[in-house]
C-alpha positions as CSV (number, residue, x, y, z in Angstrom):
1,M,-105.0,5.6,-30.8
2,V,-105.1,8.7,-32.3
3,D,-107.8,11.4,-30.9
4,A,-109.6,13.1,-34.1
5,S,-110.5,15.8,-31.7
6,H,-106.6,16.5,-31.1
7,P,-105.1,16.8,-34.5
8,D,-101.7,17.7,-32.7
9,Q,-101.4,14.7,-30.7
10,P,-98.5,12.3,-32.1
11,A,-100.0,9.2,-33.8
12,D,-97.1,6.7,-31.4
13,A,-94.6,7.0,-28.9
14,A,-91.5,7.4,-30.9
15,G,-93.1,10.9,-32.3
16,A,-93.9,12.2,-29.1
17,T,-90.2,11.5,-28.0
18,N,-88.9,12.9,-31.1
19,Q,-90.8,16.2,-30.6
20,H,-89.8,16.1,-26.7
21,Q,-86.3,15.7,-28.0
22,W,-86.5,18.4,-30.5
23,R,-88.0,21.0,-27.8
24,R,-85.4,20.3,-25.6
25,A,-82.6,20.4,-28.1
26,S,-84.4,23.9,-29.5
27,N,-84.5,25.2,-26.1
28,L,-80.3,24.3,-25.3
29,V,-79.9,25.9,-28.6
30,W,-81.5,28.8,-27.5
31,L,-80.3,29.2,-24.3
32,G,-76.7,29.0,-25.6
33,V,-77.4,31.6,-28.5
34,S,-78.9,33.8,-26.0
35,L,-76.3,33.6,-23.4
36,A,-73.5,34.2,-26.2
37,F,-75.4,37.1,-27.2
38,L,-75.7,38.8,-24.1
39,A,-72.0,37.8,-23.3
40,F,-71.1,39.6,-26.5
41,I,-72.9,43.0,-25.4
42,F,-71.3,42.6,-22.1
43,F,-67.5,41.5,-22.7
44,G,-67.2,41.7,-26.3
45,S,-66.0,44.5,-28.3
46,V,-66.1,46.3,-31.4
47,P,-63.6,48.4,-33.6
48,A,-64.3,52.2,-33.3
49,R,-62.6,54.6,-35.3
50,T,-62.8,58.1,-33.5
51,W,-60.7,61.7,-34.7
52,Q,-58.2,62.4,-32.3
53,L,-56.2,65.6,-32.7
54,G,-56.4,65.6,-36.3
55,S,-55.9,61.8,-37.1
56,L,-57.7,58.8,-37.3
57,H,-57.3,56.2,-34.3
58,I,-58.6,52.9,-34.1
59,D,-59.8,51.6,-31.1
60,S,-61.4,48.4,-29.1
61,K,-64.6,49.3,-27.4
62,S,-66.6,47.3,-25.3
63,I,-70.4,47.6,-26.5
64,A,-71.7,48.0,-23.0
65,G,-69.1,50.7,-22.3
66,I,-70.5,52.5,-25.6
67,W,-73.9,52.4,-24.5
68,A,-72.7,53.9,-21.4
69,V,-71.2,57.0,-23.1
70,Q,-74.1,57.3,-25.3
71,V,-76.1,57.6,-22.1
72,D,-74.0,60.2,-20.4
73,R,-73.9,62.0,-23.5
74,L,-78.0,62.5,-24.0
75,P,-78.6,66.2,-24.7
76,D,-79.5,68.1,-21.5
77,Q,-81.9,70.2,-23.2
78,F,-84.7,67.5,-22.5
79,P,-85.7,66.8,-18.9
80,D,-83.7,64.2,-17.8
81,W,-86.0,62.0,-15.8
82,F,-87.6,61.6,-19.1
83,I,-84.7,60.8,-21.5
84,V,-82.5,58.8,-19.9
85,P,-85.1,56.0,-18.8
86,L,-86.6,56.5,-22.6
87,F,-83.0,55.3,-23.9
88,V,-82.2,52.7,-21.7
89,G,-85.6,50.9,-21.9
90,A,-84.9,51.1,-25.8
91,M,-82.0,49.5,-25.3
92,V,-83.7,47.0,-23.4
93,V,-86.4,46.4,-25.9
94,F,-83.4,46.2,-28.4
95,V,-81.9,43.1,-26.6
96,A,-85.1,41.8,-25.4
97,G,-86.4,41.8,-28.8
98,V,-83.0,40.0,-30.4
99,V,-83.3,37.3,-27.7
100,Y,-86.7,36.8,-28.4
101,G,-86.3,36.9,-32.3
102,F,-83.8,33.9,-31.6
103,R,-86.5,31.8,-29.8
104,L,-88.6,32.5,-32.9
105,L,-86.0,31.2,-35.4
106,L,-85.8,28.1,-33.6
107,V,-89.9,27.0,-33.2
108,P,-91.1,24.8,-36.3
109,D,-93.2,26.1,-39.0
110,P,-97.0,24.6,-38.5
111,P,-97.7,22.2,-41.0
112,H,-99.5,23.4,-44.1
113,A,-103.0,22.2,-45.2
114,D,-102.6,21.2,-48.7
């Protein structure tokens, strides 16, 4: 029997099983996509176009390597104790935001009351 005070309660055991399976599948997909994204950040590479001695070169650069170079090349005019952690923190927030965004994509929409 369905308790009217709990509208989210499934009407039967099959509904509860389907909801549990959906959550498990959703969590597994989220884990897989997030790990693939993190693996791409740390091990993947992108083509980088650089000018060297007046000619264009196309190299393959790792994303983590590019970010490390950018941290090393931050301007020295501002205090390092502030700008480096701020820049690294921004990269961490970006990565965490993308992983959290993947999770939000897998959450089902709430039922609409018409």
